[in-house]
Every structure is written in C-alpha cells, then in structure tokens.
N, C-alpha and C positions, 0 to 999 in steps of 0.2 A: 525617647528614653529619658527618664528623669533620675538624677542621682540623689542620694540622701541630702546633699547640700542644695537641692532644688536647681542643680545645674542641668541645663538642657544639652543633651548630646544628640546632635543632628545625625540621622542615619545617612548612609552613603546614597548618593543619587543613583537612580537606575541608569545603567550604562549599557549600551549595545556593544559587546566586545568586538564585533566585526568592524563597527564604525570607528572604534577608538584605537584599533591596532595599528601601530607604526612599524617601521622596519626594525627598530630595536626590540619591540614586543615580539616580532616574528622570530628573531634570533632566540629570544628567551623561550618562546613556545617550542622551537626546535630543540633547544637544550633541555626543556622539560620532557620532551618525548624521549630524548636520549637517556635521561636519568631514569625514566620509567620504562625502559626497554623490557624489563621482565613482565610488566603488565601487558605490553604489546604482544609479547610472545605467548603469554598465557591465553589471552583472548583470541589470538590468531589460531592457536591450537584447538581451543574450544570450538571456534567457528568451523575449523576444518573437520573436527569430529562430528559436529552437528550436520555438516554438509554430507559427510560419508554416510551417517546413519539415515538421513533423509533420502539420500539417493538409493540406499538399499531398501528402505521402507516403501518407497514409491514403486508401484507396479508398472510393468511395461504397458504401453498403450500403442495399439496398431491402428493406423489410419488407412482407410481404403476409399477408393473412388470408382464411380461408374459414370458413363457418358451416354446421353440421349440426344437424338436429333429430332427437331420439329420440322415437318414438311411445310414449306411455305405455300404449296398449292395442293388442291384436292387431288386424290388419285382416282376420282370417280369418272373422269372424262370431261372433255371440253363441253359436251352438251349440257351437263348439269350447271357448269359455270355460266353457260349462255342464258339460262333461265333465271340467273340471279344468285348463284351460290346459295341454294336453299338451306344448306347447313355450312357454317363457317369452317373452312379447312385450315385457316391460318389463325393461330392464337398467340397473343403476346407472351413473351418469355416470363414476364412477372406473374401473369395469371397462371401459367403452367407451373411455376415454382410453388405458388400457393396451393395448387391442386395436388402436387407431389407431397407436400407436407400436411395435407388435410387428414383428418381422422378417418375419413372413408378409405384412405390408403393405409394408414398406420394400424388401425384396428385389425384388418385381415392379416397383416404381417405379424403382429403380436400373437394372434391366435394360431397362425400357421407355424411359427417358430417357438411357440410356448415361452415367449419372453416375459410373461408375467410371473413365471416361476424362477426362483433364484436359489442357488446354493453357494453361500459365501464361505470361503475357507477360513478356518480359525487357527490361531497360534502365532504369537509375535515372533518367536524364534524362526519358524518356518518362513515367515514373510521376510525377515531380515536376511536370512540365508538364501532367499529366492528359490525355495524348493516347495512352494505351495502347489497343491494338486488342483484338480478340477472335477466337478461333477455336474452333468447336464440332466435336467429333469424334464420328463415328458408329461408328468402329472404330479401335482401335490395339492391335496384338498384337506386342510386341517378341519377339525370339527368346528362348526360355526359357533357353538356354545362356548368354545374355549379360545376364540380369537382374542378376547380381551385378557386372557390369562398371561400373567407375567412369566417371562422365561422364553426360551427358544426351543424350537424343534431341532434336534441334532441328529445328523447322520454320520456314523463312523464307518470308515472303510475297513472291511474285514479282509478282503482279497481283491484281486483285479476285477472280479465279476460279482462280488457280494458286498453287502453293507448291512448295518444295523441301525434302526430308527429308534430314537429316544424321545419321549414326550417332554414338555416343559417341567414336569415333575421328576425328570431323570429316570423314568420307567422305560424299560425296553418294550417296544411295541411290536416290532417284526424284524426278522433277519431275511432280507430279500436278495433277489438276483437281478442282474441287469436285464431290462427289456420286459420284465413281468410286472403286471399291475396287481396291486394288493389293496384290498378294502377291508380294514380292520374295525370291528365295532368298538366304540368307546362310549360307554354310557348309553345315552339315547341317540347318539350320532355315530358317524364313522370317520376314519381318516383314510384317505386314498393316496397312494404314491406309486409312481413308476419312474425308475431311473433309466435314462437313455444310454448314458455312458459314464465311465469312471476313468480318470487319468490321475491317479494318486497312489501313494504308497499306503500299506496297511497301517492303521492307527490315525490317519489324517481325519480330522473332524470338519464338518460343514454345518453352517447354520442355514436351515431351510425356511423359506418364506414365500408367501403368495400375495401378489398385488392385484387390485382390480384391473380388468383389461383396459378400462378407460384411462386409469392413472398410468398404467404402463405405456399406453399409446401416446399420451401426452408427454411422458418422459422421453420416449423414443423420438417424438417430433422435435423436442428441444435439442437432441443430440445430432439430428440430421441437418446438414447444411447443403443448400442447393443454390447455385449461381449460374449466370450466363457467362460462358467463357469469354466472349467478346460481344460488344454491342451489336445488335441486329444480326448476330451469327446464327441464332436459333439452335445453338449447341448448348445443352445444359450439363453441368457437372454436379453430381451428387456425391457427398462424402460423409463419412461417419468414423468415429474413433471408438475402439472397444478394447477390452483387455485381451480378448482372444482373436487372433487373425482370421480364423475360419468363420467365427460367428459374425465378424464385421463384413466379410464377403457375402455370407448367407443373407444377412439383413439387407444389404444393398441390392443384391440380385432379386430378393423377394419384393423390395419396394419397386424396383424397375419393372419387374414382370407384372406386378399387381397394377401399377399405373398404366402400362401398355394395354393390359387386358381391359381395364375400365375404360380406356380411351376407345378401344375397338367397340366395346359394348355401347358406349355413348354414341359413337358414329352410327352403329347399326340401329339404335333407337331413333336417332334423328332421320336416318334414311327411311325407316318404317313410317314415321309421321309424314315425311314428304311424299312417300309413295301413296299413302292413303289420300292425301290432298290431290295428287295428280289423277289418281284413278277416279276420284269424285268429279274432276273437271273434264275428263276424257269424253263422256257421253255428250255433254253439251257442246264441246268443240266439234265432235263428229256430226252432230245435228246441224250446226251452223254451216259446216262444210257442204253437207248434202243439200241444204237449202240454197246455198249460193250457186252450186253447180246446176240445180234445177232451173233457177231463175235465168241463168245465162243460156242454158239450152233452149228454154221456151222462147226467150227473146230472139235468138238466132233463127228459130223455126218460123217465127212470126215475121221478122224483118228481113231475114236473110243474112248472108255473110257481109260483115262491115270491115273494110280495109282501114287499119290504123296506120297512120304515118309514123315516120321515125321519131318525130317530136312527141307524139302521143305515146309511143312505146317507151321512150325514156322517162316520160312523166309517170307512166304506169309502174315502171321498175322502181323509181325513187319512192313513190308513195307506198308501194308494197313493203319495201325495206323499213321505212320510217314507222308505218303502222304495226309491223311485226315487232319492232323494238318497243313500241309503246305498249303493246299487249304483254310482252315479256316483263316489262317494268311493272305493269299493273298486277301481274300474277306474283311477282316478287314482293310487291308492297303488301298484298293480301297474306302471303306466307309469313312475312316478318311481323305483320300486325298481331300474330299470335304470341309474339315474344316481346315486342316493344310498344311503347305508347307513341302517339302521333308526334309529340315534341322531341322524340329521340333523334339524335343527329343522323342515324342511318335512315330513319323514315323521312326526315326532311331532305336528305340528299336524293332519295328516290323521287320525291315530289318535284324537286327542282329539275331532275332529268326529264320527267314526264312533261313538265311545262315547256322545256326547251324543244323537245321533239314535236309537241303539239303546235308550237309556233312554226316550225319548219313544214309540218303537214299543211298548215294554213296557207303558207306561201305557194306550195305545190297545187293546192286546190284552186287558187286564184288563176294559175296558168291553165288549169283544166277548163275553166269556164269560158275561155276564149275559143275552145274547139267547137265544132258543130254539135248539135244536140244528139244526134245518133252516136257519134264517137264518145260523147260524154257518158251516155248510158252504158255503152259497151265497156268503156274504161272502168266505170264504177263497179260493174258486175264482175269483171275480170280481177279487179283488186280484191274483192271479197273472196273470190275463189282462191287466189294465190295466197292471201294472208291466212285464211283458215286451213289451207292445205299445208303450209309451212308450220303453222302452229301445231296442227294435228300430228305431223311427222315428228316434230321436236318433242312433243309430249310422249309419244310412243318410245322414242329413243331414251328419254329420261327415265321413263318407267322401267325400261329394260336395264339401264345402268343402276338404278336404285335397287332393283331386285338382286343384281350382282353384289352390290355393297352390303345389302342386308344379309346375304348368304355367306359373304366372305369374312375373313378375320384380318382385315387390313385397316390400320388406323393411320393417323397423321403423326405418330411418334414411333421411332424405332430405336433399339438399343445399339449403340455404336461400339462401346467397350463394356463388357461385363466386368464385374468385380472379381479379381483373382486374389488368392491367399498370399499375403505378404509375409516374407520371412523375417524381415528386420523391423523392429519397433520404430515408430516415428518419434516417440518421446517416452520417458524423459531423457534429456542429454545429461547423463550422470557426471561427465567431466565438468560441464558447466555448473552443475549443482554443487559439486565439491569446491570448484574455484569460487563460486559465489559465497559459499559458507566461509571459506578462508578470508575472502575479501570483506565479508560482513563482520567477521570477528576482528579483523585488522582495523576496519573503519570504525567499529564501535569503540575500540580501545583509543583510537585517535580522538574521537568525539569526547570520550570520557576525560581524557587528559586535557583536552581543550577546555572543557567545562570547569574542571578543577583549577586549571591555570587561570581562567577568567574569574572564578570566584575568589581566588587568592590574590588577584592583582587588579582589584577594582579601585584602589586608591592612588595617591600621588607617589611617584617614584623618581621624579626629577629634582635634583638638588637646586638647579638654577630656577626652577619654577617656585620652589618653596622660598628661596631667598628673595625672589622678585615680589612675591605676594605678601610675605610676612615681614621682610626687612631683617630677618635673623639669619645669620650665617650657618651653613651646614659644614661642620668641621670634619666629618668623616662619613664614609659609607662602608660599613662593616659587612663583609661578605658572609653568607651563610656557610657554616662549616659543620661537617659530621664528625663528632668526636668518637674516635675509636675506643672501644671498651678494653683494648689491650693496653692503653695508657695507664700508668699507675695512679691510683687515687680517684678514678672515675666515679666510683660508688660513693665517695665522700660528698656530703652536701655542700661543703665549701671547697669543691674541686676548682683548681685554678689552671686553666688551659695554658696560660703563658708560662707556667712553671713546668707543666708536663710536656708541652710541645711548643717551644718558642719559635719554631719556624713556620707555624701555621699562618695561612694568609690573613685570617682574622686578627691574629696578634700583630702582624706587620701593620695593619691598618690602625690598630689600637696604639701602636708606638707613634704613628703619625699624629693621632689624636692627642697623645700625651705631649708631644712637642708643641702642638697648637695651643694647648691649655697652658703650657709654661709661658708662652709669649702673651697669652690673653690675660692671665690674672696672677700667676705665681711671681712673675718678674715685677708686677706692680704691687706686691706685698699681700696679695690675697692668699688665704690658706684653707678656707672652707669651700669644698666643692659639693654641691647637691646634685644628685642624679635621680631623675624621675622618669616615668614612662607615660606616654599618652594614653596607654590602655594596657590591660593585662597581656602577658605573654610577649611583650615587646623585647624582652631580654635586658632590662636595665640592670638586674643583679649581676648578670654575667659580665656586662661591660664595666660596672663600677668595681667589682671585685678584682677583675684582671687589670683594670686601670690602676687600682691601688697597689697591686703587686709591681706593675711597671714603674710607678713612681718610687717605690721602695728600692728598686734596682739601681737608682741613682743616689744611693747612700742617704736616703731620707727616711725619717721615722714617720710611718703612715698608719693612721688608725681608721679602720672601716667601721662606721657606726650603722648598725642595722636599725633604722628608725621606722621600719614597718611593724608597728606594734599590734596590728590586727592579726596578721599571720605572716610569718616570714618563711621563705624557702631555705634560708641559710642557717637560721638558728635552730638549736635543738631544744627539746622540751626540758624544763626544769633548769635551764641555764639562766643564771641571773644576769641582768643587763640593764637597759635603758629604763624600763618601767620601774625596776627596783631602786635605781639611783634616784629617779624623780621623786619617789615617795619615801626616800631616806631609809630604805631597807638594806642598802648596800652602797659601797663607794666605787669609784671608777677603778681603783687599783684591785678591788675584790673581783670585779666582773671582766676586766679586759683579758683577752686570750691571745697569746703569742702564737701565730700560725706560721712563723718562720720568715726568714729573708727580710726582716725589718717591717713586716706587716702585722698589725695588731687588730684583733676583731672584738667589737663590742656587741654582744647579742641583743636582741630586742627585749629580753627579760621575761618575767612571769606574766601571766595573763593580765591584761589591762582592761578594765571595764569601760574606761572613757579615754581612748587613745587620742582623740582630737583635742581634748582639754590638756592632756599631758604634754603634747608637743607644743602647745601654745603657752605653756606655763613658764614662769621665771626660772623654775628649777631646771627645765630642759635647756633654757638659754644659758644658765650657769654651767651645765654639763658641757655644752659646746665650747664655752670659754675655757673650761678646764682642759678639754682636749686640745685646744689651740695652744695652751700653755705648755703642754707636755709633749706634743707631737708637731712635726713640721707641716704635715698635710692632714686635713680631716675630710674624709669622703663619706658623705651621708647618703645612704640608700633609702628612698622614701616610697610610699605606696603610689600607685598610678594616680596622676593628678585629675584625671577625668572622672574618677569615681568618688574620691573623698577629698576633704579639704586639708589633710595633714601636710601635703607638700607645700601649699600656700603659706601655712604657718611657719614651716621650716625655712622657706625661701627668705624670710625676713632676716634670718641669721646667717645666710650663706653669702659668700663673695661672688660665686659664679654658679649658674644653673645649667645643667646639661639635660636636654629633653631627648629621650630615646623614642624614636618613631619607627615603627615597623614598616619595612619597604612595601609600598603599594597596598597598604592596608587601610589607610585613613584618607578621608577627603581633605581638601584644602581648608574647608570651613572648620573642621575639627581641629586641625593644626593651628589655625589662626586663633581659635578660641582658647587653646591651652597657652599660647604665647601671651594673649591678653590677660589671662589669669595670673601669670607670673609677673606681668607688668604692673597689675594692681597690687601685687605683693611687694612692690618697690625693688624688684630684682631686675636691674637694668642690664647687667652683664649675663648674657645667656647665649647658648648655641644649641644647635640641633644635630643629632646623630641619626643617620638612617641605618637601621640595623637589619640583619638577615637579608641583605641584598643578594639577588640572584643574577649572575652574569652569564653571558652566552659562552664564555670561554671555559667555564667549569661550574662545579656545583659545590656550594658550601652551606653549612647550617649547623645549628645545635638545637637541642630540644628542650631548652629551659623556658619556663614561663609561669604565669599565674592563672588561676581560674577563680574569679571573684563571683561570689553569690551572696544574696541578701540573707542575713541571719537574724538573730534575736536582738531586738532593740536597734542600736546603731552599730552593732558589731558585725563584722563580715567574716564569712568562712570561705576559704578558697584553698583548693587542693593543688598539690604538685602535679605537673605534667611529666609523664615518663620521658626519659632521655631517648632521643631518636638516634 
C-alpha cells in the first residue's frame, strides 16, 4: 500500500494462528467465545434445527441378510471323484460372490419383482411428518414417443383400492383399480399400467417411472453386498438395504433362489457333457475288455494252467492299481482339455501325476522281467483283463451317477438362512443425526469465532516486545470498553467517557497515562501534547479528548485542538476553527468552545483545500504559540500518521508525541516505521499507547474510529463508524 506521501505501508505478514497461539492468546480466545455466547447459542440452535429437519426428511432404511453355504465336495458320489472330478464341485468364495452379483442373476430378479418400475411418493410435508404412502407397480409402460416429454406421470390415490393416472400434461388418463391392467391409447401409442398394491391415504400422489431392465439390474447390483463370513468358511452372507422391509426380504430371497437354481442348472449341464463323454468312451473300453479276456482264455487253452507265485501275484496287483490310476488320469486330462489349455496349472498337475505313475510302473515292469517267460505272458494278459474290467466297471458306475445328477435338482450351494422381514430400520440413527447437527452448529460457531479472533489479532500485542524492538516506552494499555447508551451525552460527537463514567476501567488506565505524562514532559516545562494514531480506528480521538478532560480535572486550563483538517469526528459542520484562523478569517477567541470543567475545544474549521500546507505554515505555528500563552496544556489531535504527513508537520511544534496503536492490529515493522517518521520530525520525546486491549478477565471496548478513503486531489474523505 502506498500513501499520498509515497510512504510504503507494509502489509501484515501471513501468520498461522495455530502456530502463533500462546497461553495468553488461548485465554483471550476463550474470553472471546464467552463474549460471543449469543453467536454460539444461535448457531447451536440452527444446527439442532437442521439436524431435526434432516432426521425427519431422511427415510427409514431396512437392511436384510441371507446366508448361503458352498459345499466343499461334490454330492455326486466318490466314483465321479475317482475319475478326476469331471466337473468341479468346489468353487472359491470370491468367484461365487462375483457370480451372485452378475447380471445373469440380477436381471431375472428385476424382471420377477418388477424392480424397473417405481412409484416415488411426493409431498415435502408428508415426508417431514413421516406419513408417506407406498404404491407397488406390476406394470407401467409410458408411450415411447413421450419418453422425452418434460414432466412426470402422476398417480393420485383415490381410495384404498383405486387411483387416477395423470399424464405429464396433467390430463387424467384413467381411474383404475388394484390388480387390473389398463392399456389406454394415447395418440399413435398406448400407456399401460397395473398397480399391484396401495398403502397410502386418499390424496397421496406418486411420481411413476420406468427404467430399462439392464439399468435397474446394474443399480441393484450396486446395492447388493456379498461377503464370506470367515476365510475358507464357504459361508456367504448377502445383504441389501431398502426403504421397505418386505421388498428387501423379497429381493434377497429372489437372488438366493435364482443363484441356487442357476447353480443346479449349471451342474446338470456339466453332468450332461460328462455323460456324453463317458458314453462315447464306453464301447471302446468294453471292446478292450473283451479282447483281453479272449487272449487270456486262448493262451490258457494252448499252454494250460500256469501257477503264479506270491511274488508274481503281488507284482500283478501293484501294476493293475498303477495302470488303472494312469488311465483315470489320462481320461481326466482329456476331459479338462475341453476347458483348459495345455499350459494351465490344472493340466500341468495332471501331466506331472501321469509321469510319476509311469515311473513307478516302469520299476514294476523291471521286476516282471525276472520271472519265467510263461509267467510273464500270463501276468501281462491278466493285467490287461483286470485293468479293463475295473475301468469298465468304474465308467458304468459314473454313468449311472451322472444320470442321477442330471435328473436331480441338487447343486453345491444351499440356502442356510432365508431373508425375513425386519421390523426395525437399520438407519438412520435419528438421535445421532440430531446430536451431529447440534455439534456441527456449535463447532461452526467456535470456528467462526476463532477465525474472527485470528483476523483481529494478527499484530503485536506485547508491550515488552514493542519497547524492545523500537526503544520507545509503552505508557499505557487501554482496555476495550463498551459504552452504555444509558449514559448521558452518548449521542454527542464530543462525548467524554471520563465525565460520564469516571469509574470505567479505560478511564482508570487513562489516569495512569496522565500521571506518566506529567512526569515525562509537564514537569520538565512541556505544554504541547500531540496525539496521533498509527492507522484509522485506533481510537486516538477518544484518548486525546478524555486525556484533556483528566488534565483539566487537576485545575489546569486545557485546550483541545482538532488539527484533523481533512475530516474530523469531533467537529461539527460550519464551526469555525483552525483552518479559519490560519487564513485569518477568525481569531482564536472567536472559535474556541468551552465544553466545561476547564476544557476548551478548538474545531478544525471550515473546509480546507490544502490541509498539509496549512499545518506546515507559520500561521499554524503562531496559533500553537497563542494557545500555549492562553492555556496550561495544549492537546493536539492529528490525522493518522501512516496515511498523511500532517502529523509529521505538527510534531515539530509539539513537546511530546503520543502514538496510539490498536492492540494486535499492526505488525512490528509498521510500528517501527511510524516511530522513525516522528524521529525524522525531530520529536525525541514520544511514547506509545496500546488501545482497545482485550483481557481474559473481562471485555472492554468502544466503537469510535475513522474510515479513510482516497478522495479528490489530495483531500481525504472518511466516515464515522457507528458506536458499538
């Protein structure tokens, strides 16, 4: 900021109030909150009202749950597992959760429960009073040509079993009954409607709408939550929240039943595929068995009975078991080849098992070669017969089991707990909402007070810090005081608090300031006291006027000179004063006003086009000398020194300068700059007064001050601030 005198006023530095807050500041903040208790009460009540309204506006939400169990093993029998679990009976819970929330489950549920049709109750009053009704739609098909038409389709309840449908143009379309389907021609199209149930009083209105099935299914999927109750528990919990408890239960039960049905259908389809595969393999297995039996019979007829020893019998049994397992793994590999590629982990695992069994078979064959030739031949043929016989029997059993699975309705998922209608809503917690509203209003008021306190207290407030940095003494800290309008003369521009209420705390501090000034310059022969402010609204006029009165109470003749020629808060219009005397249009005796108790007031006078030159002139210096000759003490009230140069010119005529600094309003750099300006004016004797101080023990303040603004030429316009 640059003043008309090209003086640079440095802005306050950016300060984080939380970092700068000391214990004293905390007491002041607490005191500020106590002073603004009305603000706290108002915002707390507003927050409470908002919480009550929001709790009333929020609809009840009912949460419901159902529980499913995943079987870890197939119910098809051990024989199927023995040939390699041709269809997987165990599914990871994560995969099942994704299947439950898939569109293949959600779309049938939406279509079954007509969830793509909605009837939204209207009326803010009914919602706040929590007396909204309900309408369930079984069908609503608006005309396709009018889907883009602005407005709503409205259904108004006429009675407990009838309603009236209105078009977006507010035309009555039909008066219908519950359970009946209506198709009404509208232009080249029709509107179809069927209301399933009505739970509302007559006169209640509903906004009807239809959403695409896919969009409704996706919305339903977003509302459904499915989790595994515990890790590897294979127990799934499905939950959903809805405005209506019965609809929440219906939706969950429909989801569970649809998923279970699809699971059964999927298992039946897999069983059908596996059955086809085994039935294709059965003839070749039977042919191999018949061929092996013929070869063994022919050999025995030709050679005769061959007696196998115990060792040969054991070798035969082990080889049969190993080769049976190998054939089973090979069949499983062929079955899974329809689903997976060769590099799939399941396929690789089967290959590794086959290789291991093949190595064991190789070891057994080495033992067989040590037997006589006849025993080797018989052993080989008996192996073929046993292996093909076991395989043929296993396949027959598996085919029978698969036929049972295909014909049955048994899946690997079962419903443990269906969803029941809940009586109590899960949310909202209205007590918590109301409490949160009250706490929010209370907290907002505290934050607001804190911000106001921080904005008003960004400057220096420590007298010791000012004295240490500037070398100028702080003579007094004047507390902020609220002037009661019941005191006499409050409306007068030249109201003197020391006269109206001499016991006020601010006046007590001003008495101490008067004593300090007596020792500082009056006892040394000084008579001219200049009072200036570091900035507008610092309260310099309040201090100078009351200080003049307190000097006069010591039987001294005191003249108060209003040297603020630009615009004064104390002088009245058309009063002759300083400017008139300087230009020789009046004398001191003509202008001085006796305001009582030994205090005389010299107004600023008529409008001055060049106030800076006037206070710098010899005529003004002669006026000050004349005042010194006729009065004991001359108190000169000057404009703020940070904005205009008038105070510097007047400082050359003063014996002592008093700088009024508003408490915690200015930075140390600004204060130092003002002190330096008075030093350049050769005013060596000066002191600082901290005004409008706020203490933690109480609250004081007055609402006087200036409002400076740039005007025409070098003249300033500034208005009075209302008394607080």
